SEGURO-336709 format. One record per residue: residue in one letter; y negated, z, x negated of N, C-alpha, C, CB in turn. Coordinates in steps of 0.02 Angstrom, whole numbers, plus 50000, padded with zeros to 5 digits. Atoms other than C-alpha are relative to their C-alpha. Last residue first. Glycine has a CB too. Example, Ala and Ser with C-alpha at 12.3 -4.5 7.8 and 13.67 -1.06 7.14 Angstrom:
<sites>
s500594999750042500535035749316499455003750039499774992949980a500595000049955502255039049385499405000049955499995006250050
</sites>
This chain:
<sites>
e499605000149939511284943049694500104993050027499685004450053s499314998550018510704941749514500464999950060500045006849965n499695005950031509134932949572500725001249982499614997949938v499905005049948508694947249690500354993749972499324998050031q499444997849958508984960049553500144995050055499855006950030l499395001150039507884950249434500615002150040499985003949934v499885007349999506534949849568500644998349962499404996349968l499735001549934506704968849589500154992550006499515002250054l499314997750000506474971049402500344998650067500035007549983c499625005150037504924960249416500735002049995499704999149930r499845005549955504314971949553500374994349965499374997450032e499544997949948504394987649446500234994050042499685005250045t499354998550032503584979549295500535001650053499935006049951f499735006350023502194971749400500695001049968499524996749950w499735003749943501904987949494500334993549977499464998550051f499434996149974501704997649332500334996350057499765007050023l499445001150046500614984049258500635003750022499805002149928g499765006949991499494984349411500594998549955499444995149986v499615000349938499375003349407500284993050011499565002050060v499394996050009498845003149225500444999650062499815007449985l499555003650046497624988849252500655003749991499654999249932a499695005649963496874997049407500484996249955499464995250027l499514997149954496585013149309500364994550039499675004950048m499444997850042495745003149171500545003150043499755005149948s499625005950019494674994049300500605001949956499564995049963p499605002549944494135010349381500434994049982499554998250058i499494995049981493645017349209500404997750061499665006850014y499454999550048492785001549146500555004850022499745002149933t499645006350013491724997249298500615001149956499544994949968f499895003849938490895012149384500374993449989499364998750033i499764996049944490955025349248500224995750059499465004950023l499414996250018490825014649091500305003450062499835005349947v499465004750014489635001749164500655003749985499824995449941k499715002449937488535015149244500604995449987499474996350041n499615005850019488205024149080500384997450061500505001749941k500375004150048486795035749134500384993549984499875003949935v499575003650047487495043649292499574995549955500534995950037n500465003650043486235055249376500364996349944499485004849971f499874998350070487615066449443499554996449951500724998549983a499844993050009487155067049628500055002049927500655001750036r500574995749982486225050549643500155007349984499854999250075q500575001650044487515040449545499415004550015499804992750008c499874997250066488955049249632499414998849953500644996949970a500064992849995488225045449804500115003349932500505002850052y500714998349992487945027149760499905007550002499724996750063f500345001250064489715025349693499275001950004500074992649980l499784994950046490435033449849499664999249932500764999849991s500344993849980489395022349963500185005749953500195001950072l500705000550021489975006949868499615006350018499674993950033v500034999950074491795012149884499274999849977500394994149970l499844993350024491635016650069499945000549924500705002050022v500574995649984490735000350111500135007149974499885000150076v500545001850046492084990250020499395004550012499804992650009f499844997750068493484999550112499424998649952500644996549975v500024992650002492704997650285500125002549929500525003050048v500704998149996492374979050256499935007649995499684997550065q500315001650065494164976350199499275002249999500054992549985g499784995150049494834985450352499704998849932500754999949995l500354993749985493774974750467500195005449950500155002350072e500705000850022494424959050381499605006350013499674994050036i500015000050073496234964850398499284999549974500424994249972g499914993250023495974969050581499985000649924500655002750025v500634996649987495274951750615500045007249976499824999850076n500475002250051496814944450531499325003350009499934992450001f499814997150065497994954850637499504998249946500714997849981g500154992949999497074950150797500165003449934500385003350055l500734999150001497084931650756499825007449998499694996650061l500285001950066498914931350708499265001449996500144992649986s499744995250050499474941050862499704998649932500774999749997l500374993849991498344930750977500225005349949500095002750071l500685001050024499054914650906499595006450006499674994350040l500025000650073500864920550925499284999449975500404993949977h500714999050016500694926451104499894999649925499755006850028h500375003049946502374919851169499245000549988500185003250066e500005007350007503144923350999499594996650055500714997450002i499845001849932502614941551000499964992350002499525003450053l500485003749959502684944950816500244999350072499874993149970g499735004049945503694958350728499464996850042500445004350044i500234996949938503164972650616500284996450061499235000050003d499644993749992504234966850469499815003450066499855004749941a499325001749982503584949050491500425006350011500334995549947l500015001449929501814955950491500704998150025499514994350016s500084993749964502124963750322500024999050075499365003549980a499374996450007502794947450253499985006650038500175001149926a499525003149954501274938250324500685003549997500094992649984f500174997949932500084950250237500514997450050499304997750018g499834993049994501004947350072499845002750069499645004149948f499284999849991500904928450094500245007350009500374996749940g499875002449932499034930350119500755000050016499724993150010h500054994249956498954940749960500124998150072499315003349993l499424995750009499604925949861499995005950048500035002649928l499425003649972498314913949931500635004249995500104993349963g500004999149928496984926949896500574996450034499354997750028c499704993449988497454926849712500045001450075499595005549965c499285000550015497124908149707500355006650013500114997849927f499715004049947495454910749794500754999349990499664993050003v499904995449944495034924849672500314996250059499335003250021l499454995650018495284912549529500165004850057499835004049937a499395004149997494194899449614500615004349983499954994149951a499865001149928492844912549648500644996050008499414996550035l499714993849975492944917749464500184999350074499515005949990q499334999350028492694899849409500355006350026499975000149924g499575005049968491224897649526500715000449976499734993149988q499864997849932490444913949468500464995150036499355000850038k500525002049952490584909149286500225001850071499854992549995v499725004549950491774919149179499464998450050500635003250035q500535003949971490944926549026500284994750047499564996749946l499975007150015492314939148991499464996350038500704997150018t500655002949986491794957349003499984992649982499455003749963l500185004150058493454962148924499314996950007500524994749989l499974996050061493734976549046499764996149939500715002449988n500524994849999493154967149202499985003749933500135004950056i500655003550001494174951449163499435005149999499934995350061l500145002150069495654962549120499334996449995500564995549974a500194994050037495574970949292499834998249927500575005150002t500694998349983495544953849376499765006349964499935000950076i500465005250024497104948249282499275001950015500164993250034v500054999750073498094964349305499484995149975500684998649966i500384993950016497734964849491499895000649925500375006250027s500705001549985498294946649509499565006149987499934997850073a500295003850056499914950949418499274998550013500394993549989a500114995350055500294964449548499684996549940500665003449980i500574996049979500054951349685499845005249946500145003550067a500605004050013501224939549591499375003950020500044993450038s500095000350072502584952849586499364996349983500604996749965e500254993550021502354956149772499905000449924500485005550022i500694999349980502514937649810499715006649975499934999550077f500405004250044504114935749709499255000850017500204992650007a499984997150067504924950449798499584996049950500735000549975v500524994950007504344944049968499995003149931500105005350052h499694993350002505384928249954499475005249983500585000349948i499894998050069504324913149999500275007149999499344999449957n499584994150007504334904450169500155001349926500664999350040v499874998750070503014891950223500405006549995499345000449958y500035006450035502834884050396500165000749926499314997050009g499355002550020503474899550488499994993449963500424999350059a499785004949950501914903850589500664996749980499474994850010a499844996349939501684919650484500254995350055499405003850025a499374996250008501804909350325500205003650064499925005149943l499445004550013500514896250373500675003749997499894996049936g499845003849939499314908650452500604995649991499414995950019f499764995349949499384920750306500204996350063499455005350016t499284998850011499264906450183500295004950049500125002549929i499615006350000497614900450254500745001349994499764995349944s499945002149930496874917550298500424993750005499314998750031h499434996349970497264923750121500084998250074499905007649993a499355001650030496194909850048500575003650035499995001849926i499795006849980494714911050166500704998549975499504994849973t499865000149928494594929950144500254993250023499385002050039f499374996449990494724929349953500214999750074499945007449978s499475004250028493364916149941500695003150012499894998949925t499935005649953492264926450057500554995349977499344996250007l499654997349942492594941649949500094994750054499635006050028v499294999050016492164931849792500385002750060500075004749940v499665006350018490524924649859500745001249990499694997049936l499945004249941489914940249951500394993749985499314998150026w499514997149955490284951549804500114995550061499785007050022h499335000850029489374940049683500535002650048500055003649932k499835007149992487834939149796500714998749974499494995549963l499825001649931487814958149809500214992850009499425001650046g500515000349947487814961549623500264997650066499454995749978r500415006050006488844958049468499504999250057500434993949995g500704998450013489584975449446499544994049993499945004049940s500225004750052491404970549426499265000549986500174992850019v500284996550059491784986449522499794995349945500525004949974v500614996349984491964977449691499685003049937500155005550050l500545004749984493204964249631499345003750011500184996050063t500185003650062494334976749542499444994950013500624996449971l500394995650043494274987749697499794996549936500405006349983l500695000049976494834973449808499565004349956499975002450073f500285006650016496394971749699499284999550024500424994450033v500154999950072496694990549710499724993349978500655001649959l500614996150012496524989649899499825000249926500105007150026h500575003949977497784975449915499355003749986500064998450075d500125005550047499034984749806499414995650021500634995749994a500294997950063498845001049903499854994149954500465004949964g499715004550049499124993750075499695001149931499924992750021l499424996750029498725008550187500364995849948500495001850056l500214993550025496945003050225500585004049972499665003950055i500425000950059497474984750237499815006849971499384996050016h499645003050056498944988350352499574999649938500254993150019e499544995150030498035000550465500354997149939500525002250052v500414994950033496604988350495500455005149965499545003650051g500305003050060497854974350531499575004949961499584994050019t499485000750050498874985250650499734997049935500574995650026g499864993450028497304990350743500544999849946500225004750054i500594998150038496814972250765500115006749967499375000250047f499945002950067498614968650812499375000849959500194992750004r499484996550039498564980850958500024997349928500684999250033v500264993550021496904973951022500505003749955499825004350060f500555001150047497554956051026499745006649973499444996250034v499715002750062499214960751107499454999349947500344993250012k499714994350035498324971651235500314997849934500535003450044w500554996350032497244956751282500255006149963499485002050051p500285003250060498814946251310499445003949965499734993350019a500475005249981499654958751429499674997049937499455002850048p500614997949966501114968451356499574994050020499605004749954f500255005349957502864961751320499375002150038500544997950049f499775006850012503544977851244499734995350054500774999749996e499975004249941502594994351247500194992949980499325000050038f500195007050013502975006751109500094995950063500424997049941s500035003949939503105025751105499754993049984499545003450053h499325000549972503675036550958500024996250066500295006950011e500125005349952502135034350850500664998450034499694993649966l500704999549980502135050750752499814994850053499554999149939p500124993649966504035052350744499285000950023500195005749955t499944994550048504105033750704499915006550038499494999349941l500174993349975504315017950808500145005249946500405001550063i499794994750046504264999850750499765006750027499724998849928g500404993949998504204985350872500295005249953499965002850071g499774994450041504804967450872499535005950007500074997949928q500544995950027504564954551008500315005849962499545002750057f499834994150040505654940151063499365003749980500404998049937v500604997750035505494927151201500165006649966499395000850049g500095003750062507114918151251499375001849961499984992850015n500075007249987507034924151430499844995949938499464998950052r500015001549929506774942251375499864992550010499475004350037q499935007149982507164949251204500014999350075500654997149969a499885001349929506684965651121500014992650014499455003450043r500155007049985506864970050938500204998750072500374995249951l499715002849939506784988450888499784992750008499785004150062t500215006949990506514996050717500364997050060500144995849936l499555003649956506655015050717499724993050013500115003850068q500295006049971505835023950572500534996250040499714995449943q500594998149961506115041550508499664993950031499515003749956e499784999749931507885038650446499445002050046500585004950006n499915006849976507385032850271500294999750071500464996249953e500625003850004506655049950234500084993050028499774999649928h500165002450066508165059750295499404995250002500604996449969e500314994950042508285070450452499754997249933500495005649987g499584995950042508635056950579499615004849957500424995649955f500095001150072507585050350721500445004849960499265000949981l499325000350029508085048950904499954998449925500434994750036n500014994650050506465054350989500705000649969499785006850032v499384997950031506105038851092499895005649950500344994149966d500204993650030504825032251215500645003349973499635004750051v499464996050028505055013851257499705006449970500414996149946t500214995250051503805005151371500605004349979499425004550025v499544994450007504304989551466499775004449942500744997649988q500054996650065503094976551530500475006050001499265002249986q500365004850042503394964051671499925002749929499314998650030p500634998050033504744974551753499684994349961500145005849952s500025003450065506004967751880499355001649964500094992350008h500315006649997506034980752018500004997049930499275000550029q499975002049930507114996152048499714993050010499635005050043f500624999149963507404997651861500104998050073499414995949967i500135003949939509104999851779499335002050029500565001150052a500514996649960509525005351601499824995450058499375001849957e500365004249953511145000251514499515004350040500494996350048m500134997349933511935007951361499604995050042499625006649994v500095005649954512715004351191499905002950070500624995049998v500104998249930512525017251052499894993650041499405004950008t500265005749961513225014250879499995001950074500444993649988i499765000449931513385030350779499684993950033499845006650039a500505000849949513205030250590500344999650068499584993749987d499775003549940514185035850438499434999550050500615003650031k499764996049944513265040850280500274995550055499435004550027d499314998250014513025032950109500305004350055500055003649933t499934993250023511445023950163500745001449987499715005150052v500634998150033510925005750179499995007349981499424998550046s500414995549959512725000650213499375002149962500415006350020t500655003149986513344985750110499565004550044500094993450034p500385001350061514784995050026499314997050012500384995349955t499705005550038515305001350198499614999049936500014993450042k500395002750056514955017050299500414994749963499795005749952k499854997150066515935018950459499584996849946500754999449984s500105005450049515105014250623500105003149931499294996750007l500144998050069515825026050755499934993949956500555004749973t499485001850048515695020950936499785002049930500164992450003l500114998050070514725027851083500594997849958499895007649994f499395000650039514585020351259499835001549926500334993050008i500144999450072513225025751380500675000049964499595006549983d499444999050047513335020251562499755000249928500514994450008k499334999449970511815022551674500525001349946500184993650039i499505001750050510055025751611500695001350029499895004049934q499424995649998508875025651760500524997649950500315000450071a499355003249993507225017451720500555005350001500124995049944q499534998350054505635027251751500674996650014500085007849994e499294999749986504315019251862500415001549938500234993650032a499824993249978502485023751838500755000850011499635001850062g500524996849961502105008251735500215007150017499864996150065a500425005849985503755001251677499465002550047500424994150033s500434999849941504725015151593499644993350007499505005849996l500285006649986506165017551471499585000550064500564994550008h500275001449934506605034551399499724992950003499465005250019f500145007249996507695040251254499794998450071500624995849979r500445002150056507735058551202499854992649999500315002049935q500604995750006508455067551354499494997249951500205006949979r500375000449937509685053751398499355004049998500445002450059i500335006649998510215052651215499584999350064500534994449997s500555000050047510565071351207499624993450001500265001449929d500544995949971511605070751365499385000149955500245007150013q500295003849946512645056551292499425003750033500534998350053l500415005350031512895066151130499674995750055500434995549953a500604996850027513495081551225499534994849969500195005349947q500424998049944514705071051328499355003249976500385005050045e500295005749965515405062251174499515002150056500554995750030y500704998349986515655077751066499664994750044499625000649934v500054992949983517555076951067499295001950021500225004349940s499774999049930517545057951076499955007250022500724997550007v500505002949956516475056850918500205001150073499904992549986d500574995349999517635068750826499464997550048499715000849930r499794994349958519125057850876499435005150006500635003449972p500085001849929518235042550807500195005750047500424993950016t499455004249974518155051550639499864998150072500695003749994l499954999849928516695058750539500544995150023499314998250033s499925006549967516885061950354500095000950075500604996249970n499305001949987516225078450290500034993450038500375005550039e499645000550064514525081250210500724997750009499985006649964q500465002850048513395078550359500344998849932499405004649991f499705005950031514885081250475499524996649951500224995150053a499444997950043514445099150524500314994249962500545003450042s500254997450064512765092950586500555002149953499545006050013l499595002750054513615082350719499785002649931499974992450000q499294998649986513005092150871500454997749943500214996750065i499854993350026511255091950795500735001850011499545005250033f499714995549950511205073250826500185006749968500624996950032t500405000249939510045061650729500235005550049500054993250034s500484994550004510905067050567499535000150060499604999549936i499714994149969512355055750620499525005949998500665001949965p499644995850048511295040550585500265006350034499565001849940l500314993750017510855029050731500415003849949499905004250063e499604997950057511195010650769499655006249972500074994449945l500334996150053510545007050943500495001749945499685006450029v499534998650054511044993851073499605003449944500354993449973i500264997150061510114993051239500575001249951499635006750014f499414998250040510404982151391499765002049930500514994049996v500165000250072508924982251510500625002549963499365004549983s499594996450049509284978051692499724999249930500724997550002r500144992849995508074973551832500375004149947500205002450069k500224998049933507954955051786499865007550001500534998050054d499715004949954508844953451618499865002450071500774999249988l500224999349931507944962151475500284994450042499225000150004t499955006549966508874963451310499845001050074500714996949992l500074999449928508374977851197500034993050030499335003750020t500225005749961508954978751017499955001850074500484994049991g499725001149935509154992450889499724993850033499895005950044s500185006649974508794999550719500314999150068500224994449951l500065000349928508825016150627499774993050022499515005350025l499345000749969509455014750449499944998850074500425006349987p499874995049948507765011350372500674998750033499445000050051l500125002649934507885000950214500135005350052500434993750013q499474999149951507775010150050499784997150067500175007450008h500145005049948506695003649910500565000450051499954992849970a499415002349964506765019649807499804995150054500405005950030v500215003949942505445023149676500624997250033499504994449980a499425003249969505805036949551499774996550064500575005150016v500065000549928504265040849448500604996350028499344996550021n500044993449968504515047249272499974999850075499415003549974i499444995850019505145031549186500015006450041499985001649925f499395003049973503975019849279500615004349985500114993049972l499984998949928502485030949246500664997650029499424996550035a499894992849991502875031149061500035001750074499455004049966t499294998850014503055012249066500175007350008500174997749929s499615002149941501365011049153500745001049989499854992750017v500104995349945500535021449017500434998250060499265000150020i499724993550018501295011648874499945004950057499645002849938c499275000349998500994994848957500315006849984500264994749950g499795000149930499174999148992500754999950006499714994050035m500134993449973498875003948811500245000450072499265001849995l499514995450030499704987948750499925007050029499925000149925i499355001349969498694977348873500535004849974500224992849988i500034997749931497064985548818500674999150034499454996250039r500024992650000497474983648633500015002750072499385002649963l499334997550017497994965448655500035007650002500194997649931c499555001649944496374961248747500705002849987500044992450012s500164995249947495334969948616500474999150059499284999350022l499744993650022496214959948481499875005450052499705002049933y499285000249993495884943948578500325006649979500294994349959t499844999849929494044948048599500765000250010499704994050036t500084993149977493864952248415500195000750073499285002249989m499444996250026494584935248367499975007350025500014999849923
</sites>
């Protein structure tokens, strides 16, 4: 009875804190406005870009006022010059020559991702020889937060590849050599796990359980095997689950593992490994959803999957080593007496609060998806 009352108190406290966070923190799930396609046909590359008006300083006067097709025609030459200066295609040492550039106005609609107009750019770039790899270097980003990412999708002979460019990473090579694909996706996997807050918080709840090295090896191995299975199945297109449901379930997995730590439940190692395995299956779907946003190289699908998964494992190892090193340094520096309180209960309580916050937020998103 005492255990159940403690459980209720912890959940209630977490709900109160997470609700307060939810009320005070505005979270916007805005899709990036910048997008485009590249179609390679022998020596020609046909490019279509959808850009916000804030991309062009010449259109700054229309940030608040409505833009008209006539306005676009007035500034057409200046906009074309700006595009030529800020968009470059190359294949090795050869720079493509951008020929015709056509601009049209895309008026905002009820389904637009922002409340602003956009400019559709259609152009053709010509190489002297048919390129094997094409590198895009672009500086056509907008001023607003959701205009700092350009999502490009390239196509050649029925093979597709996606790429994401930002002001910090404004260059991207399409259709690279196989070894470059593998290395690139290793880096992408490491970056994803180290920047994926929900995955890191879940790993933290496993590390701070304080059951020793053997326990960590068992549960982390279980987690790795599980997420590798669903990651491969989902990324290859055999299983498809809406990302909103997966993200809610991932938040729930954080809440469950945090509660196990806080309530010091006598869960056997095998039972906990099975639970972590189930949670790992969910996280695998989350990894696959992230990879879908990045874009696979269909011709090198296996290398993309393998490299991304290797990167995830390397990122997990780095995170676990950092956490354990931090705990060890704190223990030596401050001579911690109550290790359970400092290294298990406090991190688990924080994870519970964050997990409940994410679970609330993402469940509301699920309801929104169902209503649509």
